[in-house]
C-alpha positions in Angstrom: 67.3 105.9 42.2 67.5 108.0 39.0 63.9 108.1 37.6 64.5 110.6 34.8 62.6 109.9 31.6 64.0 110.1 28.1 61.4 110.7 25.3 61.4 108.0 22.7 58.4 109.4 20.8 55.4 111.6 21.3 53.7 108.9 23.4 56.6 106.9 24.9 59.3 107.6 27.5 62.1 105.4 28.7 63.6 105.2 32.2 67.1 103.8 31.8 68.3 101.0 34.1 69.7 102.3 37.4 70.9 100.6 40.6 69.1 97.3 41.1 66.8 97.6 38.1 67.1 94.5 35.9 65.2 96.1 32.9 64.4 99.6 31.9 61.1 101.3 32.6 58.8 102.3 29.7 56.0 104.9 30.3 53.3 105.4 27.7 52.1 109.0 28.1 52.2 112.5 26.9 53.8 115.2 29.1 50.4 116.2 30.3 49.7 112.7 31.6 52.9 112.3 33.5 53.0 112.6 37.3 53.2 116.3 38.2 53.9 116.6 41.9 57.1 115.8 43.7 55.1 113.7 46.2 53.8 111.4 43.4 55.7 108.1 43.7 54.3 106.4 40.6 57.6 106.6 38.6 59.4 105.2 41.7 57.1 102.2 41.6 57.8 101.7 37.9 61.5 101.5 38.8 60.9 99.2 41.8 58.9 96.7 39.6 61.9 96.6 37.3 64.0 95.0 40.1 61.8 91.9 40.4 63.6 88.5 39.8 63.0 87.2 36.3 61.5 90.4 34.9 61.9 90.7 31.1 61.8 93.4 28.5 60.6 96.4 30.7 58.5 97.6 33.5 55.6 99.2 31.7 53.2 102.0 32.7 50.0 102.8 30.9 48.8 106.3 30.1 46.3 106.2 33.1 49.1 105.3 35.6 48.9 106.4 39.2 50.2 105.3 42.6 49.1 101.9 43.9 50.0 99.1 46.2 53.5 97.9 45.2 52.9 98.2 41.5 51.6 101.4 40.1 48.0 101.1 38.9 48.5 101.0 35.2 51.6 98.8 35.7 52.4 95.8 33.5 55.4 93.5 34.0 56.2 89.9 32.9 58.6 87.5 34.5 60.1 84.4 32.9 58.5 81.5 34.8 61.3 79.0 33.8 64.1 81.3 34.8 63.2 82.2 38.4 60.5 84.6 37.5 58.3 85.6 40.4 54.6 86.3 40.9 53.8 89.3 43.1 50.3 89.9 44.5 51.1 93.6 44.4 51.1 93.2 40.6 47.4 92.2 40.7 46.1 94.2 43.5 43.6 93.6 46.3 40.5 93.7 44.0 41.5 90.6 42.0 39.8 90.4 38.6 38.3 93.9 39.0 37.2 94.5 35.5 34.6 95.9 33.1 31.6 94.4 31.4 29.8 96.2 28.5 26.2 95.3 27.5 24.4 96.6 24.4 20.6 97.3 24.7 18.0 96.7 22.0 17.0 100.4 22.2 18.4 103.7 21.2 18.8 106.8 23.3 15.8 108.7 22.1 13.4 105.8 22.6 14.7 105.3 26.2 14.4 108.9 27.2 10.8 108.7 28.5 11.8 105.7 30.7 15.2 106.7 31.9 14.1 108.0 35.3 12.1 104.8 36.1 15.0 102.7 34.8 17.5 104.5 37.1 15.2 104.2 40.1 14.9 100.5 39.5 18.6 100.0 39.2 19.2 102.2 42.2 16.8 100.2 44.3 17.9 96.7 43.1 21.7 96.8 42.6 23.5 96.1 46.0 26.4 98.4 46.6 28.5 99.9 49.3 31.0 98.4 51.7 30.0 95.1 53.2 26.5 95.1 51.8 24.8 91.9 50.7 24.7 90.5 47.1 22.0 89.2 44.8 22.9 85.6 45.2 23.5 84.1 48.7 25.6 81.0 48.4 24.8 78.1 50.8 28.3 77.4 52.0 31.9 76.5 51.1 30.8 73.6 48.9 28.8 75.8 46.6 31.4 78.5 46.8 34.0 76.1 45.5 31.9 75.3 42.4 31.7 79.0 41.7 35.5 79.6 42.3 36.3 76.9 39.7 33.7 77.7 37.0 33.2 81.5 37.5 30.6 83.0 35.2 29.9 79.5 33.8 28.6 78.3 37.2 26.3 81.4 37.4 24.9 80.7 33.9 24.5 77.0 34.8 22.4 78.0 37.8 20.1 80.1 35.6 21.9 83.5 35.9 22.5 84.3 32.2 22.7 82.6 28.8 25.4 80.5 27.2 26.3 83.3 24.7 27.5 85.4 27.7 30.4 83.0 28.2 31.5 83.3 24.6 32.0 87.1 25.1 33.9 86.8 28.4 37.7 86.8 28.7 38.8 83.1 29.2 35.2 82.0 28.5 34.2 83.3 31.9 36.6 81.3 34.1 40.3 81.4 34.5 41.8 77.9 34.4 43.9 76.4 37.2 41.8 77.8 40.0 42.5 76.1 43.3 39.8 76.7 45.9 41.8 74.9 48.5 44.2 77.9 48.6 41.3 80.3 49.4 41.1 80.6 53.2 37.9 80.2 55.1 37.8 83.9 56.1 37.8 84.8 52.4 35.0 82.4 51.7 33.0 83.7 54.6 33.4 87.3 53.3 32.3 86.2 49.8 29.3 84.1 50.6 26.9 87.0 50.8 28.4 89.3 48.2 27.9 87.7 44.8 26.1 90.2 42.7 27.2 93.5 44.4 29.1 96.5 43.2 31.0 97.3 46.4 32.2 100.9 46.9 34.9 103.3 45.7 35.2 103.7 41.9 32.8 100.8 41.1 29.7 101.6 39.2 26.9 100.4 36.9 26.4 103.1 34.2 23.8 103.5 31.5 25.4 105.0 28.4 24.8 105.8 24.8 27.1 105.3 21.8 28.1 108.9 20.9 30.5 108.3 18.1 31.7 105.3 16.1 35.4 105.4 14.8 35.4 102.0 13.1 32.0 101.0 11.8 33.0 97.4 10.8 34.5 96.6 14.2 31.6 98.3 16.1 29.2 96.1 14.1 31.1 93.0 15.0 31.1 94.1 18.7 27.3 94.7 18.4 27.4 98.5 18.6 25.9 101.4 16.6 25.5 105.2 17.0 22.8 106.2 19.4 22.5 102.7 21.0 22.0 102.5 24.7 24.6 100.4 26.6 25.4 99.4 30.2 28.9 99.4 31.6 29.6 97.5 34.8 32.8 98.0 36.8 33.4 95.8 39.8 35.6 93.0 41.1 35.9 90.2 43.6 34.8 92.2 46.7 35.8 91.0 50.2 36.9 87.5 49.0 39.5 88.9 46.6 40.8 91.4 49.2 41.2 88.6 51.7 43.0 86.3 49.3 45.5 89.1 48.5 46.0 89.9 52.2 46.5 86.2 53.1 49.1 85.5 50.3 51.0 88.8 50.7 51.6 87.8 54.3 52.9 84.4 53.3 55.2 85.7 50.6 56.6 88.5 52.8 57.6 85.8 55.3 59.1 83.6 52.6 61.4 86.3 50.9 64.5 85.2 52.9 64.0 81.6 52.0 64.2 82.4 48.3 67.0 84.9 48.8 64.9 87.7 47.3 65.3 91.3 48.3 62.8 93.9 47.1 63.0 97.7 47.5 59.4 97.9 48.8 57.8 95.3 51.1 54.6 95.7 49.1 56.4 93.9 46.2 56.5 90.7 48.3 56.8 87.8 45.8 57.9 84.2 45.2 59.0 82.2 42.2 55.9 81.4 40.2 56.8 77.7 40.3 57.4 77.6 44.1 54.9 76.3 46.6 53.8 79.8 47.7 53.8 81.0 44.1 51.6 78.2 42.9 49.4 78.6 45.9 48.8 82.3 45.1 48.2 81.7 41.4 45.6 79.0 42.3 43.9 81.3 44.8 44.1 84.3 42.5 42.4 82.4 39.7 39.7 81.3 42.0 39.1 84.9 43.2 39.2 86.0 39.5 36.4 83.6 38.8 34.4 85.0 41.7 34.8 88.4 40.0 33.5 87.1 36.7 30.5 85.5 38.5 29.8 88.8 40.4 29.5 90.7 37.1 27.3 88.0 35.6 24.8 88.4 38.5 24.8 92.2 38.0 24.2 91.7 34.3 21.0 89.8 35.2 19.9 92.6 37.5 20.4 95.1 34.7 18.5 92.8 32.3 15.5 92.7 34.7 15.5 96.4 35.1 15.6 97.0 31.3 12.9 94.5 30.7 10.6 96.1 33.2 11.3 99.8 32.4 12.0 99.7 28.7 10.8 96.3 27.5 14.1 95.5 25.9 17.0 93.1 26.4 20.8 93.4 26.9 23.5 91.5 25.0 27.0 91.1 26.3 29.6 92.9 24.2 32.5 91.8 26.3 33.9 91.2 29.8 37.5 91.8 30.6 39.6 91.9 33.8 42.2 94.5 34.6 43.7 93.2 37.8 45.1 89.8 37.1 48.3 87.7 36.5 48.3 85.1 33.8 50.8 82.5 32.5 51.2 83.4 28.8 53.7 82.6 26.0 55.3 85.7 24.4 58.4 86.1 22.2 61.2 87.8 24.0 64.5 88.4 22.2 63.4 86.1 19.5 62.6 83.2 21.8 59.1 82.0 22.9 59.0 82.2 26.7 56.5 81.2 29.3 55.8 84.4 31.2 53.8 85.4 34.3 52.2 88.6 33.0 51.0 91.0 35.7 48.4 93.5 34.6 47.5 95.9 37.4 45.0 98.4 36.2 45.7 97.3 32.6 43.6 95.3 30.2 44.4 92.5 27.8 44.5 93.8 24.2 45.1 90.9 21.8 45.7 91.8 18.2 43.5 90.7 15.2 44.0 87.0 14.3 45.1 85.9 17.8 43.9 82.3 18.5 42.4 83.3 21.9 39.9 85.7 20.4 36.2 84.6 19.9 35.8 83.6 16.3 33.4 86.4 15.4 35.9 89.0 16.7 39.1 87.4 15.2 39.4 90.0 12.4 39.1 93.0 14.7 41.2 92.4 17.8 40.4 92.1 21.5 37.8 94.5 22.9 39.4 97.0 25.3 37.0 98.7 27.6 38.1 102.1 29.0 35.6 103.7 31.4 35.9 107.4 32.1 34.1 109.0 35.0 30.4 109.5 35.6 30.6 112.9 34.0 32.8 112.1 31.0 33.0 109.7 28.1 34.0 106.0 28.1 35.6 104.2 25.2 35.6 100.9 23.4 38.9 100.1 21.8 40.4 97.1 20.1 43.8 95.5 20.3 46.4 96.0 17.6 49.5 94.2 16.3 52.9 95.3 17.5 52.0 96.0 21.1 55.3 95.3 23.0 53.7 95.7 26.4 52.7 92.0 26.3 49.4 92.9 24.5 48.2 95.3 27.3 46.4 98.6 27.2 45.0 101.3 29.5 42.0 100.5 31.7 40.4 103.9 32.5 41.1 107.5 33.2 43.4 107.2 36.3 43.2 109.3 39.4 45.0 112.6 39.9 43.4 113.5 43.2 43.4 111.3 46.3 40.0 110.6 47.8 40.9 112.9 50.7 41.7 115.7 48.2 38.4 115.1 46.4 36.4 115.4 49.6 38.0 118.7 50.4 37.2 120.1 46.9 33.8 118.6 46.1 30.4 118.3 47.8 28.4 115.2 46.8 25.0 117.0 46.7 26.4 119.8 44.5 28.0 117.2 42.1 24.7 115.4 41.9 22.9 118.6 40.9 25.6 119.5 38.4 25.4 116.1 36.7 21.6 116.3 36.7 21.8 119.6 34.9 23.7 117.9 32.2 21.2 115.1 31.8 23.1 112.5 33.9 21.0 110.8 36.5 23.0 109.7 39.5 22.0 107.1 42.2 24.8 107.3 44.8 25.2 105.0 47.9 26.5 108.1 49.8 27.3 111.7 49.2 30.8 111.1 50.5 31.4 108.3 48.0 30.0 110.4 45.2 32.4 113.3 46.0 35.4 111.0 46.2 34.6 109.9 42.6 34.2 113.4 41.1 35.1 113.6 37.4 37.8 116.3 38.3 39.6 113.7 40.4 40.6 111.8 37.3 42.7 112.4 34.2 41.1 113.4 30.9 40.0 110.0 29.5 40.1 111.5 25.9 43.8 112.2 26.4 44.4 108.8 27.8 42.8 107.1 24.8 44.7 109.3 22.4 47.9 108.3 24.1 47.0 104.6 24.1 46.3 104.9 20.3 49.4 106.9 19.6 51.6 104.5 21.6 50.3 101.6 19.6 48.5 99.9 22.4 45.0 99.8 21.0 42.7 101.7 18.6 39.4 103.4 19.3 36.2 101.7 18.0 33.4 103.7 19.8 32.9 106.5 22.3 30.1 106.3 24.9 28.6 109.1 27.0 26.8 108.7 30.4 23.0 108.9 30.8 22.8 107.6 34.4 25.0 105.9 36.9 24.5 103.8 40.0 27.6 104.4 42.2 29.2 102.0 44.7 
């Protein structure tokens, strides 16, 4: 397949249709952010996604794109639900509703400085993390789990884990509609019962940060941010439950491909029409797992609040919570016609423009918050959605890997990285030295360049830049 890119501007490249591609590919990047090695199959995945039945407009890739399961991470694609459009679990990923939550503290960086070590020790001791470890909230069984799978963060708040305002600052009000717990298998439920309120492993983290620079004072004020303010960024998802949901439904869809007459260039793109029985089953299970992810971040929010209250005698207000591994049924105009689309965002975040009816009332004038974490040694960004985004109102979700975990382990020692970060005033509480090395800052793209490309491509605009003070690593 011809995967050559044609520049369409300083931050946009086009991959013309070729072979079985139904739409072109569109890559938002600068030359420095494009895949460099011949072994990197990210662009091949962009082309493969363009072959899905019902796909419209283009197969998009964000500036932080890198290789993933089926879809590239940083991949966005929409299919026309009423014209045979499919849903593909590979377009969501195994960590369903993995996302980012940002909290703003009632204290500034200088005032926190005498307490930062105690705060990080408390967070390190109380935040569950690592593969298979227990969570903060042990559910009693399937009946209680089903309530959480339907109501998400709302059920957590109802049970005393948070405040009502938290839900007003969550994407979808803290729960994706149309969740169907009956489509979540018992093994997935069993894996999730003990993990509500846990980071997991890999690139997940809870990071204490400070607002280093404000680009848009009015938007920052509406978001609840100001220069010097301490914040907490939480990055995690749906843990073992979400992984099992993906595994179960990929298997079903792979087996059903012949029945629907669908051929895909990569079995990892197993899919089914969104309106079919397996399509509806997956969407219902995915929404349920997404709600688990929202509840998971809600419990971690409460853990952070307790630590801040104890160590710094201050509170934390939710700025926003947004998912970046999800598929949603949305209405968008395509070729001048409003169409009902299944929008897959895999390592990409929603970026609604100012004035969109789905925005919270107090943010309507400024656009949807877009949270872009860097790495534990670099900045993170708060951005906002803008008008004219043709990637179905989507934007980048982070820095994006350039080294595999294996490569990182060969190049970095966890103990040395901890000492290097400490010398820069960043306190790290890892779950393992190996896990820390795998997430070394050098293993990722330059988040400043990613944000610049996202802005230049018209995906989102910067509101504030945050720098790390301390991080609890999964």
